[in-house]
Structures are given as structure tokens and as C-alpha cells.
C-alpha positions in Angstrom: 18.5 -6.3 2.9 21.1 -7.2 5.2 24.4 -9.5 5.3 24.3 -13.1 6.4 25.4 -12.0 10.1 23.2 -9.2 10.2 20.3 -11.7 9.2 21.5 -14.4 12.2 21.8 -11.8 14.8 18.0 -10.5 13.9 16.8 -14.0 14.3 18.3 -14.5 17.4 16.0 -11.9 18.9 12.8 -11.9 17.0 10.1 -11.2 19.3 9.3 -8.0 21.0 9.9 -9.8 24.7 13.3 -10.1 24.0 13.7 -6.1 25.1 11.1 -5.2 26.7 9.8 -5.9 30.2 7.2 -8.8 30.2 3.3 -7.4 31.3 2.0 -8.8 34.6 -0.7 -11.9 34.1 -3.0 -9.4 35.7 -2.4 -5.6 34.8 -4.6 -2.3 35.6 -5.5 -0.5 32.5 -2.8 1.8 31.0 -3.4 5.3 29.7 -3.1 5.9 26.2 -3.1 10.4 26.0 -4.1 12.3 23.3 -4.1 16.1 23.1 -6.0 17.1 20.4 -5.1 20.9 21.3 -1.2 20.7 20.2 -0.7 20.0 17.0 2.6 18.5 15.9 2.9 19.1 12.3 1.5 18.5 8.6 1.0 14.6 8.2 4.0 13.2 5.9 2.5 9.6 6.1 6.3 8.9 5.6 5.8 5.1 6.9 3.9 4.1 4.2 7.4 2.8 2.2 8.4 -0.3 0.8 12.2 -2.1 -0.2 11.5 -4.2 -3.2 7.8 -3.7 -2.5 6.9 -3.5 -5.7 7.6 -6.1 -8.2 6.6 -5.5 -12.3 3.9 -3.4 -13.8 0.7 -4.5 -12.3 2.7 -6.3 -9.5 0.8 -5.5 -6.9 -2.2 -4.6 -8.3 -2.5 -0.9 -8.3 -5.4 -0.6 -6.0 -3.5 -2.0 -3.3 -0.9 0.2 -3.2 -3.2 3.5 -4.4 -5.4 2.8 -1.5 -2.2 3.3 1.0 -1.1 7.5 0.0 2.8 5.5 -0.6 5.4 7.5 -0.4 9.0 6.1 -0.9 10.2 2.8 -2.2 13.5 1.3 -2.7 14.4 -1.3 -5.8 17.2 -2.2 -7.2 19.5 -0.6 -10.0 17.9 -0.2 -13.7 18.9 -3.8 -15.2 20.2 -5.1 -12.1 20.8 -8.6 -11.5 20.6 -8.8 -7.8 16.9 -9.9 -8.2 15.1 -11.1 -10.9 12.4 -7.9 -10.7 12.0 -4.9 -8.8 13.6 -2.5 -11.5 13.3 1.0 -10.5 12.4 2.5 -13.8 10.0 0.0 -14.6 7.8 0.5 -11.6 8.2 4.1 -12.2 5.0 4.2 -13.9 2.7 2.7 -11.9 4.3 4.0 -8.7 3.9 7.4 -9.7 0.1 7.1 -11.1 -0.9 5.6 -7.7 0.4 9.1 -6.0 3.9 7.9 -5.0 6.3 10.5 -4.2 10.0 9.4 -4.3 11.6 6.4 -5.9 15.5 5.2 -4.5 17.4 3.4 -6.8 19.9 0.9 -4.9 23.0 0.8 -6.8 24.7 -1.7 -6.0 22.0 -4.3 -6.7 23.2 -4.4 -10.5 25.4 -7.1 -9.2 24.2 -10.6 -8.8 25.7 -11.9 -5.7 24.9 -11.0 -2.1 26.8 -10.0 0.0 27.6 -8.0 -3.4 30.9 -9.5 -5.3 34.0 -7.0 -4.8 35.3 -6.4 -8.7 37.0 -2.9 -7.6 35.9 0.6 -7.7 36.9 1.2 -11.7 34.4 -2.0 -12.3 31.7 -0.3 -10.0 32.1 3.4 -11.8 31.5 1.7 -15.1 28.2 0.7 -14.1 27.4 3.6 -12.2 27.8 5.5 -15.4 25.6 3.2 -17.4 23.2 3.5 -14.4 22.8 7.6 -14.1 22.6 7.7 -18.0 19.4 5.4 -18.0 18.1 7.5 -15.4 18.7 10.7 -17.2 16.7 9.6 -19.9 14.1 8.7 -18.2 10.7 10.5 -17.9 10.9 10.2 -14.0 14.1 11.4 -13.4 13.1 14.2 -11.0 11.6 11.8 -8.8 14.8 9.3 -8.3 17.6 9.4 -5.6 20.3 7.5 -5.7 21.8 5.2 -3.3 25.1 4.7 -4.0 25.9 1.7 -1.3 23.5 -0.3 0.2 25.1 -1.5 4.2 28.8 -0.5 3.4 29.7 -0.9 6.9 29.0 -4.6 6.2 29.9 -4.9 2.6 32.9 -3.9 1.1 33.8 -1.7 3.7 33.5 -3.3 7.0 35.9 -2.0 9.5 37.7 0.3 6.7 35.5 3.6 7.1 38.5 5.6 5.5 38.3 4.0 2.2 34.2 4.1 2.3 34.7 8.1 2.8 37.1 8.1 -0.1 34.8 6.1 -2.5 31.8 7.9 -1.3 33.5 11.0 -2.8 34.4 9.5 -5.9 31.1 8.1 -7.0 28.9 11.0 -5.7 31.0 13.8 -8.2 30.9 10.7 -10.8 27.0 10.7 -10.5 26.8 14.4 -10.6 29.1 14.7 -13.7 26.2 12.9 -15.4 23.5 13.8 -13.5 23.6 17.8 -12.6 20.2 17.6 -10.5 21.1 13.9 -8.7 19.2 13.4 -5.3 21.8 11.5 -3.7 21.5 9.1 -0.1 23.6 7.5 2.1 25.6 6.4 3.9 23.1 3.4 4.0 24.4 1.8 7.2 22.7 -1.2 8.4 22.1 0.0 11.6 22.4 3.3 13.7 26.3 4.0 14.2 26.5 7.6 15.7 30.5 8.2 15.9 30.5 7.3 12.0 27.9 8.9 10.9 29.9 11.9 12.7 32.5 10.9 11.0 30.7 10.6 7.6 29.0 13.8 8.0 32.7 15.7 8.9 33.9 14.4 5.8 30.8 14.8 3.6 30.6 18.3 4.6 34.5 19.6 4.1 34.5 17.5 0.8 31.4 19.2 -0.9 29.5 15.6 -0.7 26.7 15.8 2.0 24.1 13.5 0.5 20.5 15.0 0.0 19.2 12.2 2.1 20.1 10.5 5.1 19.6 7.2 5.5 20.1 4.1 7.6 18.5 1.1 8.5 16.3 -0.1 11.6 16.1 -3.9 11.7 16.8 -5.2 15.6 15.2 -4.8 18.7 16.8 -1.6 19.5 14.5 0.4 17.3 11.7 -0.4 20.0 13.9 1.1 22.9 16.2 3.4 21.0 14.5 5.1 18.7 14.1 8.8 19.7 18.0 8.4 20.9 18.9 7.9 17.4 17.1 10.5 16.1 18.0 13.0 17.9 21.3 11.8 18.5 21.4 12.2 14.4 19.9 15.8 14.6 22.7 16.9 17.0 25.5 16.0 14.8 24.0 17.7 12.3 23.7 20.7 14.5 27.0 20.5 15.9 28.6 20.1 12.0 26.5 23.4 11.0 25.0 20.7 8.3 21.4 21.6 7.3 19.2 19.3 8.6 18.5 16.4 5.9 15.6 14.6 5.4 16.0 11.3 7.1 15.0 7.5 4.9 14.8 4.6 7.3 15.0 2.9 4.0 14.7 -0.8 5.3 12.8 -1.2 8.9 11.3 -3.9 10.7 12.9 -7.3 12.1 13.3 -10.2 10.2 10.7 -12.2 12.0 7.8 -11.4 13.9 7.3 -7.4 12.3 6.1 -7.8 8.9 2.1 -8.4 8.5 2.1 -8.0 12.0 -0.1 -4.9 12.9 0.5 -4.5 16.4 4.1 -4.4 15.7 4.0 -1.8 12.5 1.9 0.5 14.3 5.0 1.4 16.3 7.2 1.9 13.4 4.6 3.8 12.2 3.6 6.2 14.8 7.4 6.9 15.6 8.4 7.6 12.1 5.6 9.8 11.9 6.2 11.7 15.1 9.8 11.8 14.0 8.5 13.3 10.4 10.7 10.8 8.7 10.6 8.2 5.8 10.6 4.6 5.9 10.5 1.7 3.8 9.7 -1.8 5.1 12.5 -4.4 4.8 12.4 -7.0 2.0 12.6 -10.2 4.3 10.2 -12.4 2.1 9.1 -12.1 -1.7 9.6 -9.0 -4.0 6.2 -7.0 -5.3 4.1 -7.8 -2.3 4.2 -4.6 -0.6 6.2 -6.3 2.1 3.6 -9.0 3.4 0.7 -6.2 3.2 -0.6 -7.9 -0.2 -1.1 -11.5 -1.1 -2.3 -13.2 -3.7 -1.8 -9.6 -5.5 -4.8 -8.0 -4.5 -5.7 -9.2 -1.4 -5.3 -7.5 1.8 -3.6 -8.9 5.0 -4.3 -7.4 8.4 -1.4 -4.9 8.2 -2.7 -3.7 5.1 -5.4 -2.3 6.6 -3.3 -0.5 9.8 -1.3 1.4 6.2 -4.8 2.1 5.2 -6.1 3.8 8.4 -2.6 5.5 8.3 -3.5 7.1 4.6 -6.8 8.1 5.4 -5.6 10.0 8.1 -6.6 14.0 7.7 -5.4 17.3 8.7 -2.5 17.2 11.1 -0.8 15.6 13.5 -1.5 16.5 17.4 0.4 15.2 20.1 0.0 11.8 22.1 1.4 10.5 24.8 2.0 6.6 25.3 2.1 4.9 28.5 6.0 4.2 28.0 8.1 6.3 25.5 9.9 3.0 25.2 7.0 0.5 25.8 5.2 -1.6 23.2 1.7 0.4 22.9 2.4 3.0 20.6 0.2 5.4 18.3 -0.7 8.6 16.3 -3.5 10.4 15.9 -5.0 13.5 13.8 -7.1 16.4 14.0 -9.2 17.5 11.0 -11.0 20.7 11.7 -12.7 21.2 8.3 -13.8 17.3 8.6 -14.8 17.6 12.2 -13.1 14.5 12.8 -10.3 13.3 14.9 -8.7 9.6 14.6 -6.7 7.9 16.5 -4.3 4.5 15.4 -2.7 2.6 18.5 -1.6 -1.1 19.3 1.4 -2.7 20.3 1.5 -5.3 23.3 4.1 -7.4 25.4 3.5 -10.4 25.1 2.1 -10.8 21.7 -0.2 -13.1 23.6 -3.0 -12.1 25.7 -5.1 -9.1 26.2 -4.4 -5.8 27.1 -7.0 -3.1 28.7 -5.9 0.8 28.0 -8.0 4.1 28.5 -7.7 6.4 25.4 -7.5 9.6 27.0 -8.6 12.7 24.5 -7.8 16.0 26.0 -8.3 19.7 24.4 -11.2 18.6 22.6 -12.5 21.9 20.5 -15.7 23.4 20.2 -16.6 22.6 16.8 -16.9 18.7 18.2 -19.3 19.3 21.0 -19.8 19.0 24.4 -20.7 15.2 23.6 -18.9 13.6 21.2 -19.2 10.2 19.2 -16.3 7.6 19.6 -16.4 4.3 17.1 -13.6 2.1 17.7 -11.8 -0.2 15.0 -9.8 -3.3 15.2 -7.7 -5.4 12.7 -6.1 -8.7 13.7 -2.8 -9.9 12.1 -3.7 -12.6 9.3 0.2 -13.5 8.6 0.6 -13.8 4.8 -3.4 -14.8 4.4 -6.0 -12.6 3.7 -7.9 -10.5 6.2 -11.4 -10.3 6.9 -10.8 -7.1 7.3 -11.7 -4.3 9.9 -14.5 -5.0 13.0 -16.3 -2.7 15.2 -14.8 -3.1 18.9 -17.0 -0.4 20.6 -19.3 2.4 20.2 -20.4 4.9 22.4 -21.3 8.6 23.3 -18.9 10.7 25.9 -19.7 13.9 27.5 -16.6 15.9 27.9 -15.6 17.6 31.1 -13.3 20.0 31.1 -12.5 19.6 27.5 -11.5 16.0 27.4 -13.1 12.6 27.7 -11.9 8.6 27.9 -12.4 6.0 25.9 -11.8 2.6 27.4 -11.3 -0.2 25.9 -10.7 -3.8 27.0 -9.6 -7.0 25.7 -7.2 -5.5 23.4 -5.0 -8.2 21.2 -1.4 -7.4 21.3 -1.0 -8.2 17.4 -4.0 -6.5 16.7 -4.4 -2.0 15.6 -6.9 -0.2 16.5 -8.6 3.3 15.4 -10.6 5.3 17.3 -12.6 7.8 14.9 -14.0 10.7 17.1 -16.9 13.1 15.4 -19.8 15.5 17.1 -22.5 13.2 18.7 -24.8 13.1 15.4 -25.0 9.2 15.3 -27.9 7.7 13.8 -27.4 4.3 13.6 -24.7 1.7 14.8 -21.8 1.0 12.9 -21.6 -1.8 10.7 -18.7 -3.9 8.8 -21.1 -4.6 6.3 -21.6 -0.5 5.5 -19.0 1.9 4.1 -20.3 5.1 5.5 -19.4 7.8 3.2 -18.6 10.3 6.4 -15.2 7.6 7.0 -14.4 7.4 3.1 -11.6 9.3 1.7 -12.6 12.4 0.0 -11.6 14.7 -2.6 -12.4 18.3 -4.4 -15.1 20.5 -3.0 -16.9 16.9 -1.3 -17.5 18.0 2.3 -18.6 16.6 5.6 -20.7 18.9 7.4 -23.1 18.5 10.8 -26.0 20.0 9.9 -30.1 19.7 10.7 -30.4 17.0 7.8 -32.2 13.5 9.6 -32.8 10.2 8.2 -29.0 9.7 7.2 -27.2 6.0 8.6 -23.9 6.4 10.9 -22.9 10.1 12.4 -23.3 12.4 8.9 -22.6 12.0 5.0 -20.8 13.7 2.2 -22.5 16.4 0.1 -20.6 19.1 -2.0 -21.3 17.8 -5.4 -23.7 20.5 -6.3 -22.1 22.6 -9.1 -18.8 21.1 -9.1 -16.5 18.8 -11.5 -14.3 18.3 -8.9 -16.0 16.3 -5.5 -15.5 12.5 -5.0 -16.2 10.1 -2.3 -13.9 7.2 -2.2 -14.5 3.9 -0.9 -12.5 0.6 -0.7 -14.5 -2.2 -0.4 -13.5 -5.8 -0.2 -14.9 -8.4 -2.6 -14.7 -12.1 -1.1 -14.3 -13.5 -4.4 -14.1 -12.8 -8.4 -17.8 -12.0 -9.6 -20.8 -10.0 -9.7 -21.9 -7.6 -7.0 -24.0 -5.1 -6.1 -23.4 -1.3 -5.3 -26.1 -0.2 -3.2 -25.1 3.6 -3.1 -27.9 5.4 -0.9 -28.0 9.0 -1.4 -30.4 12.2 -1.1 -31.1 14.6 -4.3 -33.7 17.0 -3.2 -34.6 20.2 -4.8 -32.3 22.4 -5.9 -32.5 25.2 -7.7 -30.9 24.9 -11.0 -31.1 21.3 -11.1 -32.8 18.6 -12.4 -35.2 16.8 -10.7 -32.9 13.6 -11.5 -29.4 13.8 -10.9 -26.6 11.3 -11.9 -23.0 10.2 -10.7 -20.3 9.6 -12.4 -19.1 5.9 -11.0 -15.1 4.9 -10.9 -13.9 1.3 -10.3 -10.8 1.1 -9.6 -8.9 4.5 -11.3 -10.8 4.0 -14.5 -14.5 5.9 -15.3 -17.2 2.9 -15.1 -20.3 4.3 -16.2 -22.8 7.5 -14.8 -25.0 6.0 -12.3 -28.5 7.5 -12.6 -29.8 9.4 -9.4 -34.4 10.0 -9.0 -34.7 12.8 -7.1 -35.9 12.6 -3.6 -38.8 14.5 -2.2 -36.6 16.3 0.3 -32.6 16.3 1.7 -34.3 14.3 4.6 -35.4 11.4 2.0 -32.7 9.0 1.0 -33.0 6.5 -1.8 -30.7 3.7 -2.8 -29.3 3.4 -6.5 -27.7 0.1 -7.7 -25.3 -1.1 -10.2 -23.7 -4.7 -11.2 -20.5 -4.5 -11.7 -17.9 -7.6 -12.2 -15.0 -6.9 -9.2 -11.9 -8.7 -9.0 -11.1 -10.7 -5.3 -9.8 -8.3 -3.0 -9.5 -4.7 -2.4 -11.6 -2.3 -4.8 -11.6 1.3 -5.2 -14.9 2.4 -5.4 -15.5 6.1 -6.2 -18.3 8.4 -6.6 -17.4 11.7 -8.6 -19.0 14.6 -9.6 -18.5 15.2 -13.5 -20.5 18.5 -14.5 -19.9 21.9 -13.8 -23.8 22.3 -13.4 -26.1 20.8 -10.8 -27.0 17.6 -12.8 -24.7 15.9 -10.1 -26.0 17.6 -6.9 -26.5 15.0 -4.0 -25.8 13.8 -0.6 -24.0 10.7 -0.3 -24.9 8.2 3.2 -23.4 5.2 2.6 -22.3 2.4 0.1 -23.7 -1.4 0.6 -21.5 -4.2 -1.5 -23.9 -7.5 -1.9 -22.7 -10.6 -4.1 -25.0 -11.2 -6.6 -25.3 -13.5 -10.0 -24.5 -12.8 -13.4 -23.6 -14.4 -16.8 -19.9 -15.6 -16.7 -18.4 -18.0 -19.2 -15.7 -20.2 -18.6 -13.3 -21.8 -21.6 -10.9 -24.5 -20.4 -7.1 -24.0 -21.7 -6.8 -27.9 -22.8 -10.5 -27.5 -25.1 -10.3 -29.4 -28.5 -11.6 -26.1 -29.8 -8.1 -24.3 -29.0 -5.3 -23.9 -30.9 -2.5 -24.7 -29.5 0.9 -24.0 -31.3 4.8 -24.5 -31.0 5.8 -26.1 -27.8 2.4 -25.4 -26.2 0.8 -28.4 -24.5 -2.0 -30.0 -22.5 -0.2 -31.1 -19.0 -2.2 -33.1 -16.2 -2.7 -31.9 -12.9 -5.1 -32.7 -10.5 -5.0 -29.0 -9.3 -6.3 -27.6 -12.2 -9.7 -27.0 -13.6 -10.7 -30.0 -15.3 -7.5 -31.7 -14.2 -5.5 -30.2 -17.1 -3.5 -26.9 -18.2 -1.5 -25.5 -20.9 2.3 -25.1 -20.5 5.4 -24.2 -21.8 3.7 -21.3 -23.6 6.0 -18.6 -24.8 10.4 -18.3 -25.2 9.3 -17.3 -28.3 6.8 -16.0 -30.7 5.5 -19.2 -32.2 4.5 -20.6 -28.8 1.0 -19.7 -28.3 -2.4 -20.7 -26.8 -5.2 -19.2 -28.6 -8.9 -19.6 -27.4 -11.2 -19.8 -30.3 -15.1 -19.0 -30.2 -14.8 -16.9 -27.1 -18.3 -15.3 -27.5 -20.0 -12.2 -26.4 -23.6 -10.3 -26.6 -22.5 -7.3 -27.3 -18.9 -5.5 -28.4 -17.9 -3.6 -25.2 -15.3 -3.8 -22.3 -15.4 -7.5 -20.7 -13.7 -8.9 -17.5 -11.1 -11.6 -18.6 -10.5 -14.2 -15.7 -7.3 -16.0 -16.3 -6.6 -18.7 -14.1 -3.0 -19.3 -13.7 0.2 -21.1 -12.0 3.7 -19.5 -11.5 5.8 -21.1 -9.4 9.6 -19.5 -11.4 12.2 -19.2 -9.5 15.9 -17.8 -10.3 18.9 -18.3 -8.5 19.5 -18.3 -4.9 20.0 -15.8 -2.1 20.4 -15.5 1.8 16.9 -15.1 2.7 15.0 -14.0 -0.3 13.0 -16.2 -2.6 14.3 -15.0 -6.0 10.4 -15.2 -7.4 9.8 -14.4 -11.1 6.4 -12.8 -12.1 6.0 -14.1 -15.8 3.8 -12.4 -18.0 1.6 -13.1 -20.8 1.1 -11.0 -24.6 -2.6 -11.2 -24.6 -4.2 -10.6 -27.8 -7.9 -10.4 -28.6 -8.9 -11.3 -32.4 -5.0 -11.0 -33.5 -4.8 -7.2 -32.7 -2.2 -5.7 -30.6 -0.9 -7.6 -27.5 -0.9 -6.4 -24.0 1.2 -7.3 -21.4 0.2 -8.5 -18.2 2.2 -9.7 -15.4 1.1 -12.3 -13.4 1.9 -12.5 -9.2 3.9 -15.5 -8.1 1.4 -18.7 -7.2 4.6 -20.0 -5.1 3.5 -23.6 -6.4 3.0 -25.1 -9.5 -0.3 -26.6 -8.3 -1.8 -23.3 -6.8 -3.7 -21.8 -9.2 -4.7 -17.8 -8.4 -6.8 -15.7 -10.8 -5.8 -12.1 -12.5 -8.5 -9.9 -14.0 -7.8 -8.0 -17.2 -10.1 -5.9 -18.9 -10.2 -7.0 -22.6 -12.2 -5.3 -25.8 -14.6 -7.6 -27.1 -16.3 -7.6 -30.7 -20.2 -9.0 -30.7 -20.1 -12.3 -31.8 -17.3 -14.7 -31.4 -13.5 -14.0 -30.7 -10.3 -14.9 -30.1 -7.9 -14.6 -27.5 -4.3 -15.8 -27.8 -1.7 -16.0 -25.0 2.0 -15.8 -25.2 5.1 -14.7 -24.7 7.7 -13.6 -27.8 10.7 -12.9 -25.4 13.1 -15.7 -24.0 10.7 -16.0 -21.2 7.9 -17.8 -20.4 4.1 -17.0 -19.8 2.3 -18.8 -16.7 0.6 -22.0 -17.2 -3.1 -21.5 -18.5 -5.7 -23.4 -16.7 -8.8 -21.5 -18.3 -10.9 -18.4 -18.2 -13.8 -16.7 -17.4 -15.5 -13.9 -19.6 -18.0 -11.6 -17.8 -19.7 -8.0 -18.7 -17.9 -5.3 -16.1 -21.4 -4.0 -16.2 -24.6 -6.9 -15.4 
């Protein structure tokens, strides 16, 4: 976050054209070079970080987070008043389940006002004591990093660096006195300030209060032209002072307008941060809990989400990339995975943003295992603003003969706000790429699952995954898009030929959105070049879903090769129950309210703010006992307080009880309007026959307005 002064400055220059020379109306194709023979280190995935990207448990949907390989999130202080959600300790369980590495705590966000009210150091130290003790008592203690000051060059200490240094030492020592293993980050300047950083590091070195993580913000146009200068200058300062290299976290990046949600702009941050092996958190310019405009409607992807998904699916090691200009708008990164025999390139960015451009992707240093002819598939994803994206599309595909170990993939008509991915494999493709088919060889794999390029035939795409025999760890993990809540046929194409010690018929375990669902029967095939399709009918929520096929036995009952997955909408039994139905029971303040935007023209409001104020759906029917999808249609537009540029949305929660049992707390993403209704899908266990489902909120807060519920069996 930034002060009003900084925000105004950013708004004055929000487009890339303001800082970079305009492209000619008709320009020759540029050259974007990838050198597969020059490794640049292990993937850090550091750019996949968020400031207030997480709101509450389940906000955003955990699947949206886990699919990105998240690394760092920066959140508010425990029980802080700055915003109504985003508490570091409360989001920690979900973030860690999703694979997150580090949670930064913005300690000054304990205050309510922005810029922070200055009540004196004594007041702040009292709050520091309380916050630190809460962290020490938390089960995720080792994952937290304390950020004692936020933009101190703008707030509290503007023009008074000596006062900041003294208070840094005092607060640093106070934190360490309570949490001896504390990791502390700073100084967290609002922009790169070379002279002040030198002064800060000199003082911190001399007083034994060096930060464990060095942080500052990159929120202006100068990032595009000057990032490398900032990075190199900082590392030179460290060396000159004899300070060991600190991990760097740019815990707020992207301009206040024009960057968030735009793949072609964000790819430039991703590329430069990965090249420098630093961490970064997308800036908090809009609302909390939406991964900084990567997610909309809580579990649907914007165009930018796909960019970070591509980034998270890079494997192997990064390799050298040379863009047309080091400080130009077209940037990218690349990785080579020798085990998978795949190279992947991500690129994008153009000036001006409108219009199109051409570039030739020169790939050199091609290793022998890719062959003398390689296959390249190019995918694109467009910006969608804060609306759901239609997803990636195929730009081009072809075979390219290597000359002197290099090939050129010409790309024309690229869009400035879009991002692109090039996947290079051995020339073993048998069918053209398709947006309706999810190829196993392009999915994320884990355990003993592997991609080979042997003598098999009959598969689609460029290959398939194998390695399921005698394994309980192999998995192929697809990320798919469901256009709407509903039933879908998951069609898995596979081969299960004769295999010594294996039964003729096999099976494989299906996991959906992180939870085991069922074992899928895989009837045997006559040989390993014969392919069949196993169909499983599953109810999926609208948006992104993770579909994983896992080995589950140490023997060979799950020995199979996986080719691809197709997703097709189908029908199934879904029963709807209106909130205003006379058969329901309304208690306390709960009341039926008219709204033409609601299903049936009415909803139930004023739920919660006390245990007595509830809505109970009666007679919710289940054909058999088991797990069901509960689809809740709701509205929630509560906002608390004001802020210079953030909307302080509240993600209301409901306590949902089935048949009078223990209540389950479920947060509902803010819909931004009381007449905008969205759905949230919750799993519940129902008994055979009639059931009751009760919505309430025993705290002082309200539950969302409830329009209706729908009930569907998980498996159709």
C-alpha cells in the first residue's frame, strides 16, 4: 500500500507508453533469444506472491491458490484494524496447505488509519509485544516474517531517517527479545532509495540489527527501465559494506493502474524477478482476497491467473533469455527440464498496448535429447480485466528442424496485453493441440510419474505419462475450467496393456480439488498402443478445478499410461430449495426480503449477529447417505470503513449445520453489490431421506443474504 502522495504520482503515469519509447506503426519482427545450453539456476517462483491476496479461510478458493505454486504472501498484523480481513495468522493454515513458503506480517497494519496514526513509539511497542507473543504461540510460527515498518520513508519518518534508524533498532530488539528465532524484514521503503539503503545497512550492521530479508517496493514506471540497476546497486552496497547477501523481497509490485490483471504487463515482473531470483508480492490496489486481481468471483481465473499458472508449471532449471532490449517492454523467461525432455518459454509485453507485434523466438543450444527436429506448441492468453477468462488458446504449432543446434519460431500478430507460452518437445506429435483436450504430458506430474518418448503409438499430442506401476506416488495433475456449476464427464484416455504381476483390469484414484473422490476402473487394453476412455461423472463448481489421477497401491493394480483428459458438461439430478419457501423455518431477525435480482424474486436476510437468527431449510432430500455438493446462492456487499484506494470489503461467514450437528464455518466472498448473487459450493454429508440445513452466525457479524441452495451428489 502507498500513501496518498505516492498513489497520486502513480496515477499520473499509469501506462507503459509513458516510460518507454513507442513502437513504430510498422516494425520488423524483433528477436527473442533463449539459450538452452546456459543454465541460470534453480527455479525460485518468487514472483508468485501477494499483498492481501488472501482474505479469509477459503477466500480465495484454495484450488485457485494451490495451482499457482505460491511462495510469499504479505498480510496484516494479528487482529489488526487496517482492513477487515487478511489476518496473517488466520490465513496461514490455507496458505500452507496450498504449498506456500513464507507469510510476511505487516505489523503497522495493527493501526486503523491510513497513513498510520502516530501515537508514539511507546504505544507501538506495546502492540509489538502483543503481536509477537501471538506469533510465538502460533503453530505456523516458523513460516512468519515480521515487517516492523511499512513505507517508513513516507509514513512516520518522512525526511527523518535518523529517527527511523533508532526506532528500527528498538523494535527489532523488542521482537527478538520475545521471539529469539524471529525473521525480520525491512526497511520496506516505498521505492528504491540507494543512499538511504546504504545508510540503513551501515547502521544495521554496526548495531547488529540487520534484517533477515531486505524489502522495498517497485510501484512506478521506473521498474520497467531500471529494475536491473536497482538490483545491481543494492548488491554492490552489500558487498561494499561486507554484509552477506540478504534474500530480497519486493513485497509490493505493479503500478496502481494498468498492471494488475494484465498478462502482458505482469510477465515483465515475473521475468525480471525470476532472473534475479528474488521474491515479489503483487500490490494491493483493489480488494483483498482475490489474489490481487488474478481471481474473480472467488474461484474463476482472470487472464493474468493463467500467466502465473504457466509460471508455476515451469520445471527443471531456468536458462538464459535475451529479450530484444534489456529495458524494453517485451520480456520473458524460460526453463529446461532434461527429465521431462521439455523446454518452456513464457513471454509477452508490447508498447503501445494496443495493436500487435511480431517477434522471432530463437532457441539455441538445443540438447541432443530433444532431437534434430523439435515440436513447438505456442499458447496465448489475453487480458480479461476482472472478468473470468476464456482461458489459453493455441497460437500456432509446428515442427522445426535444428540447424547448428538452433531453431527459430516466428510469431506474428501478438497482442501487447497478452502473454504467450512456447512448449518445445521432441518431434513426436501425433495429433494437433486442442483447447478441449488436456494433455497429460503438459500437466504437472509428481512422484514416479514421468514422460517418455519411446516407440508407443496411438496417443494424442506429443506423448503421455507413465510410471504408475509398482508406485503409490505417481500422479498426473490436470487444471481444468468448468464454465458453470454442474455435472461434467471426466473422460480419461489411458492404456493398460499386459504387465507382469498386474491384473488384467486396473484402477486409479481420482482426487478433485485436493480431496480423494473415488477409484476409477480402468479395464485392460490388448497392448500398450491401444487406448480406452474411462468416464467419471462429477459435480464441479464453476471455474478452476484440480483433477488429479494418483497411483494408490504399492503393487501393479494401478499400472497404466495416461494420455489426456477431456471435460464435457452433462446432466444430473440437482435439487433446488428457495430460501423464502414456506416450508423453511426462519428464527429471530431472519426475514424474507423482495429483490427482483434474486431467484424467485426474494431472499432471506438479517441472518446472524446472534445465535437465534437463523434460516433452516427443511426436507432437504438425499437418495442415499453420503457426501453432497451444497451450492449456495448468496449476496454480500458489506464494507467497513474507508480507505484512500482500497475497498474494505467484508467476507461474511455463515455457520452451516446439517441435521443439528456441529456447525461448519464457511466464508463467502464479497459480491460487491447487494443485488449481485454468486454461488459458493460447500461439501456436506447428508443422511438418506429428509435433512435439515441451517444457516446462521452466532457472532456479532451477519451471515450473507441467502437466495437459495441446490443439492447434488458429488458423483453422478
